[in-house]
N, C-alpha and C positions, 0 to 999 in steps of 0.2 A: 503494498498500499504506499504511494507517494504520499508526499508531504501534503499535496492539494487536498486529495479522498481523505489524510487522514482527519483534519480539520474539518473537510466536510461532514462529519461522519457525527463529530462533537456536536457538530451548530444542529444536525438533523437533531443529536438527542438530546439537544435541551428544547429545542420547537418540539417536541414529541414530549416530553417533560412537561411543557407549558399545556400543550394539548389537551394532555390527563385533566389538568386541573382544569381548566376554562371548559371541558364538554359534559361537567355537571354540576349543574346548579345547587350542590349538597357541600362542595366548597367552597370555604369560607373566603371572601377577597375576591372575587372574580367570579362573573357570569356569562354568559355567552348571548343573553339576552340584549345589551350594549356594549361589549367590549370584542374584539376582532383580531387573532391569531394572525400572522403573516411570516413566511418563510421567502425570504431573498426579495423583500419588497422594496420598490422605485421610489424615491422621496423627492419632491422639487428642490431649490434651496433658494438662497436670495441670492446666489448668481444665474445664470447659465446654466450651470452644469445641476446633473442629478447623482443622487449616492441610494447604493444599494445597501441595504442594512441587510444584516443577518438574520436576526428577528424582532419581530415586532409587534406590539399589543395596539390597537386603536381602539378609546372610548368614547363614544358619542351620549349628549344629553340629551337625543332625542332622537324616534325614528326620523325623520326629515334628515335632519343633522348626517343621520347614518347611510340615507338611502342619496343621500348626495356628497356620501366620502369625507366629510366636513371633519375631522376627532377635535374636541375639547383637549385631551391627553391624550400623549406618543410615549411609549416606553420601548426603548430600545436597549439589545442584548448583543453588544458585539463578544462572540466566543471564539477564543482562544485557547487550543489544545498547546501547550507549551512545554517541555521539559523542563524547563532555566526559568528564570525570574521575570518576571512582566518587564521589562525597563521602560526608560520615560518616552521615551522614542513613539512605540506602539499608542502610550494614554494621551502623545499633544498630539499624534493622529486623532484618535477618537476624539477627544477635547475638541481638533479644530473640525470634526466633522457635526458633533452639535451644533455647534455654534454659527456654521454654514443654514444650518436648519434652522433658526430661529428658536431664540430661549424658551419663548413663556409657551408653557402646555409639554416640554419637550423633557426626559428626564429617562437618560443612561447610564447601563449599567455596563460593566467592565467584568466579565463573564472568563475564568480560567478553572484547567485543575490543577494549576503549579503555584507557584505564591509570589507577593507583589513583594517589593523594596519599599525602606523605610521611606523612602522619598517620592516615589509610588503612591504611598498614603497618601503624605503630608498634600501633595498634589491634590489630588481627587478630590480630599476637603475643601482647598483650596477653590475648585473650582466649582465645585456642589456636583459632582456625579459619584456611582456609587461603584463599590468594589461586591464582587463574589467569588467565594471559590467552592465549587463541586466536585465532587468524592470524584477520581478517574477511573470506577469500576461501572458508572453510569446507573448502579442500582440506586437510585434517591430516592427520598421521602420526601412528602410534601407538608407533613405532620409537622402543629410545633411541637418542641424537646419539650417534656414536663419542667425545663428549668427556662423562664422568659430568659432570651436573647433581647432584647429592646434596651434596651441599657448602653450608658457613657462607659461601663466597665472597661478598661483596657486587658484585661487577661484573657479575651480571644483576640490581640493584635498575634501572638504565637501561629494563629490559626493561617491569615493572613501571610505573615511572616513565614507560612509554609517549616514549621519549628513542630506543627501540634495536626495530627490530623482531623480534617475538618468533621468526620463522621457521615452520617446516610442522609442529615438534612444541610442542603447546602446553604451555606453560611452569610448575610448580604452584610453591607458593611457601607453607611451612608448616613451622609449630615451630621460625621462622629459619634452616628450610634448604629450598633448592631442588632441586628433586625434578624428576622425569617420572610420568606416569601409570600406571604399573606399579610405580613406589613407591609410591604413596599407594594401592592396591587391594593390596598387601603389608602394608602396614603395620593397615590396616583389618581384617585378617585375614576379606578376601574369599579364597575358595576357590582355593587353585593347586593345578593341573591335575600330572599325573605325565607331563608331555610333553620330547620328546627337546631337548637344549639343544647349541647347538654347543659347541665347544672351539676356542682356540687351539690352532695346530699347536709341536709340537716344535722348536725351529730355531735350533740355537745362533747367536752372531753369529757362528764363525767359517762357519758355514753358509752366512749371511746375506750375508756380505761375499767369501766364493767369486763365488756367484749375482753378484753386480753388477762385481766385478773379472771375469769373463768378459765379462760385456757392453760391458764398456767397452772392453778390448781389442779385442772383436768389431767394434770401432764407431770406428776413430780418426778422430783427426783434428777432434773436436766439442767440446771440451771447452765451449765458451761457452754450449752449451743443451742438453746430453747430453742430460738429462730429457724437457724437450719432442723432441728428435730420435726418445728410444726409445718416446717414449707414441705418438706418431705412423706409429710403422714399425712396430712390435708391437701396438698396437691401432688401427687407422686408421680404423674405427669410431668411436672417441673423440671429443669436442670438449672445450674448454674456454671456459669461460664466467666472466667475472667477475660477483659479485652480492655484494650487500649481507647478510651472514651476521650470523648472533647473535651476540654479545660472546662473546669466546674460543673461537670456531668460527673455525679461518684455513683451512679445505678440506672438501671433501665430495666420493664416488666413489661415481655411481650406477652399477653393472654393468648394473640395467635399464634404464635412461634412456640410457647410454652416454656419460654426461657427468663429466669431473671440474668442476667449483663452485671456485673462487679466493675467497678477499674481495675485497672493494673497497679494504679497509684496507690489504691488502699494494701496490697501486699505487707508493704511495711507500716501500715495502720491498724495493729490489732482492732483496738478499740472501735474508730471509726468504718471498721471491715463491718465488726458484727453491729453497731447500730443501723449501716445504712441493708445489710442483709432482712434486718427486723424492719426498717421504714419500706423495704417493696414489698415486705408480707404482709404488712399493713394495708400495700394498695390492693393485695390479692382477697383481703379480708375484708376489707371491706367497700371497696371500691370494684368490685370483677362485672360487676355488669354494664358498671360504666366502660373501662376499658374494653368490651368486644365492642358496644360501640362505637367509640372513639377509634377502634383501630381499623374495624370494618370485616367484615365476613365476603365469601366468595359471594355470597346471596345478596349482601348491602352495600351500599357504600358506607364508609366512613361519613363519622355524624361532629360534626367539628365544635370544641368546648373553648370556654375564653379564658385568658390567661390568669383572669382574674379567680376564676372557679380554678382553674391548674394550683394555681397558687393555693387554695383553700382545701383539695386533697394533696397537697406537700402538707399541707399543717397537721392535719387530719390523720398523715401518716406516719410523721412525727410524733404526733401525742399516743397511736398504738406503740411508736418502739419504746419509747419514756416508760410506757405503761408495764409490755411485755419483758424488756430486758433489767427494771426497778417493780417491781411488784409491790402491792398497795403494805402490803403484812411486814416483809425483808425490808422494805426500806424506811417503813417508821422504825422497826425496833433500830437499824443500825444509824438512824439520824439520834436518835435516841438516844444510842448508848456514844455516841462522842462528845454530844452535848452534855452530857454525864462527864465526861473526862474531862471535856474543857472545862465544866466549870459553869456553864451558862446555864441561869436559870430563868431570864427573863425569854418568852417566844412571842414575837419572832425575833431574832437577833437580826437588830439593825445595821444596817452597813452602809456608814456616810464618808466620805473624803479621810477618816482617821486612819493612819497609816497601822498602826496596832491592830484595828478592824479588818483589816488586809488581809494581817497576816495572819488571825484567827477563821476567816473565811478560807482562806488559802489554804490552811492545816485541815478544812474539813473536807475540803475537796479531794484532796489527795487523798485521805484514807476511805473517803465513801468511793470513788471514781477505781478504785484499785479492787474494792468488792466486789463491785459488778460489772468490772472490765470494760466500763463506757467512760467518756471525756471528762473531764470538768467543769465543759461546757454541759453538757447533758446532765450531771446532776447539782448544776445552779441552778437550770432551768426549772428543774425539777423540788428544788429543797423552796424556791419564791411562789410557785404553784400550789403549796401543801402546809405552805404558812409558817414554814421553818425559819426563812429569812426572807428580811424586806432589804431590798437595795434601793438607796433613793441616791444614788450615781446615773439613773436611769431616768428619761421622764413619764406622765401619764401614758399609759393606754388610749389607742382610737377608741372611738365613741362603736363604729363598726366590730371592734375586735369583741366586745362588752357583750354587743346585742346577739353577734355567733356566739356566746358561750366562752369564749375566750379571754 
């Protein structure tokens, strides 16, 4: 396969990926009603010359405009399958192409399976076009990952630089934010269908804790690996794998593929590994029906879920993990022992900015975390929830958290 055919194959893969999204009104952020996808379409420029784009999406404000081909927003995807780093010359050519088409309503994304230099990332931010990294195998997933990437955190910069694998979900970088494909379609005013969306169930932490405690009491003498034991007892057809996951993602669960994936980064972090496995078990126990609909089946297309509801699913899974790894009766007994040993007679123990109180708190956290083989942060959260500790160093709760029982 020559270079031209190699590049054309990638362009077609990106086109087919987008076509799959736009083919169903069940997909968030895009609709075939007033959005059209094109491959190698020719567009006029501000000069007498024309430009051929690799892949483009046109959106129209009404049927009349659609019939006339007068788009209101135009997304252009420049696709390059390189083995080496994308250099400034390629980006300069792309920026020139966008400027010749007229800036209003036009948004461009430079898509590659390779990596970008730091200078290229800065250049894209300066000229307001986006960068995208797709996995090299073409097995891409449009679903929103269960960690929201729409933020300004620099933890995903290594993906753009080629230092970390992108994973199954392509990563987009635009205007200083990391986003998924659904986000960029929303922002470009691609028409959004009135399709159903999944909602996180209302599960107060008391209910979640009761579920976890009942499981613990019905499975005695397995404290060392209770999450693993319950996973294989309750879900015997599931298997656990370790893989290189994108930065910020420590665990994933696929109900469709019957597997739990833990990040290789956890291999040297036994406490985080235990908590992450318990967290994924929490999703299976609390959210199996949602996971089935979210991933879709052969018969049914995936049903989307908002990032806010994804957040609440993770909050609930975290509460389950805490409760199953630190069951009520045992946690209360050990916490009371620590208070007695440290001669603390008043509860809650109030932590403020006084250094000696911080030292006492650290002693508590060190001992209890060792007993349960969890992180100090997990113990601190639990101590505060159970009324053993009040931390005045933190701000008040948000009203939304209070209403949801958190």
